[in-house]
C-alpha positions as CSV (number, residue, x, y, z in Angstrom):
1,M,-20.3,46.6,-14.3
2,S,-17.2,45.7,-12.3
3,Q,-16.8,49.1,-10.8
4,L,-20.2,48.8,-9.1
5,Q,-19.0,46.0,-6.8
6,A,-18.2,46.7,-3.1
7,T,-14.5,46.4,-2.6
8,A,-14.6,44.2,0.5
9,P,-16.6,41.2,1.8
10,A,-20.0,42.2,3.2
11,V,-21.4,41.2,6.5
12,D,-24.5,39.6,4.9
13,D,-24.2,38.9,1.2
14,A,-27.2,36.7,1.2
15,P,-30.0,38.1,3.3
16,D,-32.7,35.7,4.4
17,R,-36.2,35.5,2.9
18,A,-37.8,37.7,5.4
19,T,-35.2,40.4,5.0
20,R,-35.6,40.3,1.2
21,L,-39.3,40.7,1.5
22,R,-38.8,43.7,3.8
23,L,-36.4,45.2,1.2
24,Y,-39.0,44.7,-1.6
25,R,-41.8,46.1,0.5
26,S,-39.7,49.2,1.4
27,M,-38.8,49.8,-2.3
28,T,-42.4,49.4,-3.4
29,N,-43.6,51.6,-0.6
30,V,-41.3,54.4,-1.8
31,R,-42.1,53.9,-5.5
32,L,-45.9,54.0,-5.1
33,V,-45.9,56.9,-2.7
34,E,-43.7,59.0,-5.0
35,K,-45.7,58.1,-8.1
36,R,-48.8,59.2,-6.2
37,A,-47.0,62.4,-5.3
38,Y,-46.3,63.0,-8.9
39,D,-50.0,62.5,-9.8
40,L,-51.1,64.8,-7.0
41,F,-48.7,67.5,-8.4
42,L,-50.4,67.2,-11.8
43,Q,-53.8,67.6,-10.1
44,N,-52.5,70.8,-8.4
45,Q,-52.8,69.2,-5.0
46,I,-49.1,69.7,-4.3
47,K,-47.7,73.2,-4.7
48,G,-44.2,74.2,-5.5
49,T,-41.5,71.9,-6.6
50,S,-40.3,68.6,-5.3
51,H,-37.5,66.1,-6.1
52,L,-38.4,62.5,-6.6
53,A,-36.1,59.5,-6.0
54,L,-37.8,57.3,-8.6
55,G,-35.1,54.8,-9.6
56,Q,-33.1,55.2,-6.5
57,E,-35.2,53.3,-4.1
58,A,-32.7,50.4,-3.4
59,I,-30.4,52.8,-1.6
60,A,-33.0,54.0,0.8
61,A,-34.4,50.5,1.4
62,G,-31.0,48.8,1.8
63,F,-29.9,51.2,4.5
64,G,-33.4,51.6,6.0
65,V,-33.7,47.9,6.6
66,A,-30.2,47.5,7.9
67,M,-30.3,50.4,10.4
68,R,-31.3,50.2,14.0
69,A,-34.5,52.0,15.1
70,D,-32.5,54.6,17.1
71,D,-30.0,55.3,14.4
72,Y,-30.1,58.7,12.7
73,T,-30.9,59.6,9.1
74,F,-29.9,62.8,7.4
75,C,-30.9,63.4,3.8
76,T,-31.2,66.0,1.0
77,Y,-34.2,67.8,-0.5
78,R,-34.7,64.4,-2.3
79,G,-35.6,62.9,1.0
80,H,-39.0,61.3,0.6
81,A,-37.5,57.9,0.1
82,H,-35.3,57.9,3.1
83,T,-38.1,59.3,5.4
84,L,-40.4,56.5,4.3
85,A,-37.7,53.9,4.5
86,R,-37.3,54.7,8.2
87,G,-40.9,54.1,8.9
88,A,-42.6,57.5,8.6
89,S,-46.3,57.2,7.7
90,M,-47.6,57.7,4.2
91,V,-50.2,60.1,5.6
92,G,-47.5,62.2,7.2
93,V,-45.4,62.4,4.1
94,L,-48.2,63.0,1.6
95,G,-49.9,65.4,4.0
96,E,-46.7,67.4,4.3
97,L,-46.3,67.5,0.5
98,M,-49.9,68.7,0.2
99,G,-49.4,71.3,3.0
100,R,-52.0,69.7,5.3
101,E,-52.3,69.6,9.1
102,C,-51.8,65.8,9.1
103,G,-48.3,66.3,7.6
104,L,-45.1,65.4,9.5
105,M,-44.6,69.0,10.3
106,A,-48.3,70.0,10.1
107,G,-47.7,71.3,6.6
108,K,-45.1,73.8,7.6
109,G,-42.0,72.2,6.0
110,G,-43.1,70.8,2.7
111,S,-41.3,68.5,0.3
112,M,-37.7,69.6,0.9
113,H,-37.7,69.6,4.7
114,L,-39.3,66.3,5.8
115,T,-38.4,65.5,9.4
116,S,-39.5,62.7,11.7
117,A,-37.4,62.7,14.9
118,S,-39.5,59.8,16.3
119,H,-38.2,57.7,13.3
120,G,-34.6,58.9,13.5
121,V,-35.0,61.2,10.5
122,L,-33.3,64.4,11.6
123,G,-34.2,66.4,8.6
124,S,-34.0,66.9,4.9
125,Y,-31.8,69.7,3.9
126,A,-32.3,72.0,0.9
127,I,-28.8,73.6,1.0
128,V,-26.4,71.3,-0.7
129,G,-23.9,69.8,1.7
130,A,-25.3,71.6,4.8
131,H,-26.2,68.4,6.6
132,L,-22.9,66.6,6.5
133,P,-21.4,68.5,9.4
134,I,-24.7,68.2,11.3
135,A,-24.6,64.4,10.8
136,A,-21.0,64.4,12.1
137,G,-22.3,66.3,15.2
138,A,-25.0,63.8,15.8
139,A,-22.4,61.0,15.5
140,W,-20.2,62.8,18.0
141,S,-23.1,63.0,20.4
142,A,-23.7,59.3,20.1
143,Q,-20.0,58.6,20.6
144,Y,-19.9,60.8,23.7
145,R,-23.0,59.1,25.2
146,G,-21.7,55.6,24.3
147,T,-25.0,54.6,22.7
148,Q,-23.6,52.8,19.6
149,Q,-26.0,54.8,17.5
150,V,-24.9,55.5,14.0
151,A,-25.7,58.6,11.8
152,V,-26.2,57.8,8.1
153,C,-25.9,60.8,5.8
154,F,-27.2,60.7,2.3
155,F,-26.2,63.2,-0.4
156,G,-25.9,63.6,-4.1
157,D,-22.7,63.5,-6.3
158,G,-22.6,67.2,-6.6
159,T,-22.1,67.5,-2.9
160,T,-18.6,66.0,-3.2
161,N,-17.4,69.3,-4.7
162,I,-18.7,71.3,-1.7
163,G,-16.4,72.3,1.1
164,A,-18.7,70.9,3.8
165,F,-18.1,67.4,2.3
166,H,-14.4,67.6,2.8
167,E,-14.6,69.3,6.2
168,A,-17.1,66.7,7.6
169,L,-15.1,63.7,6.2
170,N,-11.9,65.0,7.7
171,L,-13.4,65.7,11.1
172,A,-15.2,62.4,11.2
173,A,-12.0,60.5,10.3
174,V,-9.9,62.3,12.9
175,W,-12.4,61.7,15.7
176,K,-13.4,58.2,14.4
177,L,-17.1,59.2,14.5
178,P,-19.8,56.6,14.0
179,V,-21.1,58.0,10.8
180,V,-21.7,56.5,7.3
181,F,-21.6,59.0,4.4
182,V,-23.5,57.7,1.4
183,C,-23.1,59.4,-1.9
184,E,-26.1,58.7,-4.2
185,N,-24.3,59.2,-7.5
186,N,-27.0,59.5,-10.1
187,L,-24.4,60.9,-12.6
188,Y,-25.9,64.4,-12.7
189,M,-25.5,67.4,-10.3
190,E,-28.8,69.0,-11.2
191,Y,-28.4,69.4,-15.0
192,T,-24.6,69.0,-15.3
193,P,-22.9,65.6,-15.7
194,I,-20.7,65.1,-12.6
195,G,-17.9,63.9,-14.8
196,A,-17.7,67.2,-16.6
197,V,-16.7,69.2,-13.4
198,T,-14.9,66.6,-11.3
199,A,-11.2,65.6,-11.7
200,V,-11.7,61.9,-10.7
201,E,-13.9,59.2,-12.1
202,H,-15.7,58.3,-8.8
203,P,-16.4,61.6,-7.1
204,A,-16.8,60.1,-3.6
205,A,-14.9,56.8,-3.6
206,D,-11.8,58.2,-5.3
207,R,-11.4,60.8,-2.6
208,A,-11.8,58.4,0.4
209,A,-8.1,57.7,0.6
210,A,-7.4,61.4,1.4
211,Y,-9.1,60.8,4.7
212,G,-7.7,57.4,5.4
213,L,-10.9,55.6,4.4
214,E,-11.6,52.6,2.2
215,S,-12.9,53.2,-1.3
216,I,-16.4,51.6,-1.4
217,I,-18.4,51.6,-4.6
218,V,-21.7,49.7,-4.8
219,D,-24.4,49.1,-7.3
220,G,-27.1,51.4,-6.0
221,N,-29.7,49.6,-8.0
222,D,-29.1,46.2,-6.3
223,A,-30.9,46.2,-2.9
224,D,-29.0,43.1,-1.7
225,A,-25.6,44.8,-2.5
226,V,-26.6,48.0,-0.8
227,Y,-28.0,46.1,2.3
228,A,-24.7,44.2,2.5
229,V,-22.6,47.3,2.5
230,A,-24.9,49.0,5.0
231,M,-24.6,46.1,7.4
232,R,-20.8,46.1,7.1
233,T,-20.4,49.9,7.5
234,L,-22.9,50.2,10.3
235,E,-21.2,47.4,12.2
236,R,-17.8,49.1,11.7
237,A,-19.2,52.3,13.1
238,R,-20.7,50.6,16.1
239,A,-17.4,48.9,16.8
240,G,-15.7,52.3,17.2
241,E,-13.8,51.9,13.9
242,G,-14.9,55.3,12.6
243,P,-16.7,56.6,9.5
244,S,-17.2,55.0,6.1
245,L,-17.8,56.7,2.7
246,V,-20.0,54.7,0.3
247,E,-20.6,55.7,-3.3
248,A,-23.8,54.1,-4.6
249,K,-24.1,54.2,-8.4
250,T,-27.7,54.8,-9.5
251,Y,-29.9,56.9,-11.8
252,R,-33.0,58.9,-11.4
253,H,-35.8,58.1,-13.8
254,S,-37.0,61.7,-14.2
255,G,-35.5,65.1,-14.1
256,H,-33.8,66.9,-11.2
257,S,-37.2,68.3,-10.1
258,R,-40.8,68.6,-11.3
259,A,-39.7,71.5,-13.4
260,D,-37.0,69.6,-15.2
261,P,-37.9,67.3,-18.3
262,G,-34.4,65.9,-18.2
263,K,-33.9,66.3,-22.0
264,Y,-30.1,66.9,-21.5
265,R,-29.5,63.2,-20.8
266,P,-28.7,61.0,-23.9
267,L,-31.7,58.8,-24.8
268,E,-29.5,55.7,-25.0
269,E,-28.2,56.4,-21.5
270,V,-31.7,56.7,-20.1
271,E,-32.9,53.6,-21.8
272,A,-30.0,51.5,-20.5
273,W,-30.6,52.6,-16.9
274,M,-34.3,52.2,-17.2
275,K,-33.6,48.5,-17.9
276,R,-31.9,48.4,-14.6
277,D,-34.9,49.6,-12.6
278,P,-34.1,48.4,-9.0
279,I,-37.7,47.2,-8.3
280,T,-38.0,45.3,-11.6
281,L,-34.6,43.6,-10.9
282,Y,-35.5,42.7,-7.4
283,R,-38.9,41.4,-8.3
284,R,-37.3,39.1,-10.8
285,K,-34.7,38.0,-8.2
286,L,-37.5,37.1,-5.7
287,L,-39.3,35.0,-8.3
288,G,-36.0,33.2,-9.0
289,L,-35.7,32.5,-5.3
290,S,-39.1,30.8,-5.3
291,V,-41.1,33.6,-3.9
292,S,-44.5,33.2,-5.6
293,E,-46.1,35.7,-7.9
294,N,-49.1,35.7,-5.7
295,E,-47.0,36.7,-2.6
296,I,-45.3,39.5,-4.5
297,A,-48.6,40.8,-6.0
298,A,-50.2,40.7,-2.5
299,I,-47.5,43.0,-1.2
300,E,-48.0,45.4,-4.1
301,E,-51.8,45.4,-3.7
302,E,-51.5,46.0,0.0
303,I,-49.2,48.9,-0.4
304,L,-51.3,50.5,-3.2
305,A,-54.4,50.2,-0.9
306,E,-52.4,52.0,1.8
307,V,-51.4,54.7,-0.6
308,D,-55.0,55.2,-1.7
309,A,-56.1,55.5,2.0
310,A,-53.3,57.9,2.9
311,T,-54.1,60.1,-0.1
312,E,-57.8,60.4,1.0
313,A,-56.8,61.1,4.6
314,A,-54.4,63.8,3.4
315,R,-57.0,65.3,1.1
316,K,-59.5,65.5,4.0
317,S,-57.1,67.0,6.4
318,P,-57.4,70.8,6.8
319,P,-54.6,73.2,6.0
320,P,-52.6,74.3,9.0
321,A,-53.7,77.4,11.1
322,V,-52.0,80.6,10.0
323,E,-50.7,81.0,13.6
324,L,-48.4,78.0,13.0
325,A,-46.1,80.3,10.9
326,F,-45.2,82.2,14.0
327,T,-44.1,79.2,16.1
328,Q,-40.9,77.1,16.3
329,M,-38.6,79.6,14.9
330,W,-36.4,79.5,18.0
331,S,-35.7,76.9,20.7
332,N,-38.3,78.5,23.0
333,G,-41.0,77.7,20.4
334,G,-41.6,81.4,19.5
335,F,-40.6,83.7,16.6
336,E,-39.6,87.0,18.3
337,W,-36.1,88.2,17.4
338,R,-33.5,87.7,20.1
339,N,-29.9,88.8,20.2
């Protein structure tokens, strides 16, 4: 597993007890909400498709805990985890997935477009790679205003073969923008192994040098390791030292989307990665650090109760008014065509 280690000393290799409990709480929060979303889909309470991050929770938690409240998050269609990790409510997320008025966007956006500006989540983007230049723009704004805010942009391994990836990296490096690009390398770009269509072993990290950036590879299933890299790269961005490119090695537990059984993945590969479940590993670590079973169980029970309450609140919320479809298409709040 040597290739999964960050290549330079981290700011905080040993987070304190309170931080570790925050990391575990965040991961558990994401896991239980997404498992509930899956159950609701089977009950026909969630329409259309959605993309779960089961197995990838340590990346969202590690960065979410390390980020400042006014930092920016940009994520892909697999954005439930990052939205929750920044503090968005369960009711808002589940309500949006269910197309209810209580949703983050009143049911108008759905699973692939979660947004919560009040939590710094400036959108989930369904078009692969579309958000990288936008994240660079947000970072440029922060740089211009001198706020020391950082934009953190999450994307999948397939994005590294998209032109916007290279354009955003180049511009961010030239202008020394305060942005951290995080590749969640789960080994598959939808149904195709990333290694089958990419000339280098590490699709993000091996390309960092082309933009004068450090090659950073981290075990994306180790919340402490992710948190340490997040602290270091965020500090670097705030200090005016420019962007970072992080490749977090991870694995999704299920298929690309709800419609994908994931049968193209070798069984032995799936079994090996399932043994490296980030939440199971972190729970074991906490027990080894003298956090009691009762304390851990209390966190899990508390979050499950919150998920149950959020589910019922979302179920009782009405669908949005039809008139909502004719709003917010343009900056003036309306929908009439302008040229």
